[in-house]
N, C-alpha and C positions, 0 to 999 in steps of 0.2 A: 296826768300821770296815774292817778288812782283809777281812772276809767280804763287805762291800758291793762292794769293789773286785774281788774274785774273781768275784762274781756278774755284775758289770758287764762284765768281760772275757769271761766265758763267753757272756753274751748277745750281745756284739759278734761273737764268733767264730761263734756259731750263725747270726746274721744274715748274716755273710759267707759261711758255708757254704751257706745257703739261696739266696743270690743267685748263688753260683757254680753251684749245682745247676740253677737256673732257666736260667742262661745256657747251660750245657752241654746241657740238655734242648732248648732252642731250636736250638742248633747241630746236635744229633743229628737232629732232625726235618728240618732243612734238608738235611743230608747224605743222609738217607734218601730224600727227594724227588729229590734230584739223582741218587742211585744208581738209583732206579726209572726215571727219565727215560733215563739212560744204558743201562740194561738193555733198555729198549724200543727204543732206537736200535740197539743191538747186534743184537737179534733181527731188526729190519727190514733191517739191512745184510746179515746172514747169509742171509736169504731172497733178497735181491737177488743175492747172490753165487751161490746155488744156481740161480736163474733164468738168470743170465748163463752159468754153466757148461753148463746144458742147451742154451742157445741156441748156444754155441760148438760143442758136440758135434753139434748138428743141422746147423750151417753146414759143419763139417768133412765130415760125411757127405754132404751135398748136393754139395759141391765134388768129392769123389772120385767120386760117382755120375755126375756129368756129364762126367767125364773129366779133370778138372783135376788138377794135381799136388798131392799132399798125402800124408799118412801113410796109405797103403793098408792096412797092417796094423791100424792103429788103427780105421779105418773098418770093416774086415771084422769086427773084434772087437765093434764097436758094433752092427753088423747082427746078428751072432750073439746078442748079449745081447737085442736087441729080439725076435728070433725065439723065444728061450727064454722070454721074458716072455709072448709071445702064446701059446705052448704051455701055459704054466702057467695062463693065464686060461681057455683052452679046457678044460683038464682040470678046473679048478674048476667051470666051468659044467656040464660033463657029470656031475660028481659030485653037484652040487646037483639036477640033473634026476633022477638015479637015486634020490636020497634022498626024492623027493616021492612 
């Protein structure tokens, strides 16, 4: 008789553990979906920030170029960076032509 009670309690405990496992598995899937959604949103917002930073730099440069007041040193540095980038592109194109 005592063995039947032990088996019964073990069965109940196993059933409870299985139910808990299923509940936690569902919750884990839900949280994983939410995480993926938030990561997508984060990447979208990071891209938007990069676009806005580029736009701000362009607007600052345009303002200084037309004689407006602004951070001239910053604009000069931006122009220098753009010129270096153009020089790198030209060098790459010339190197590709030489390799052909």
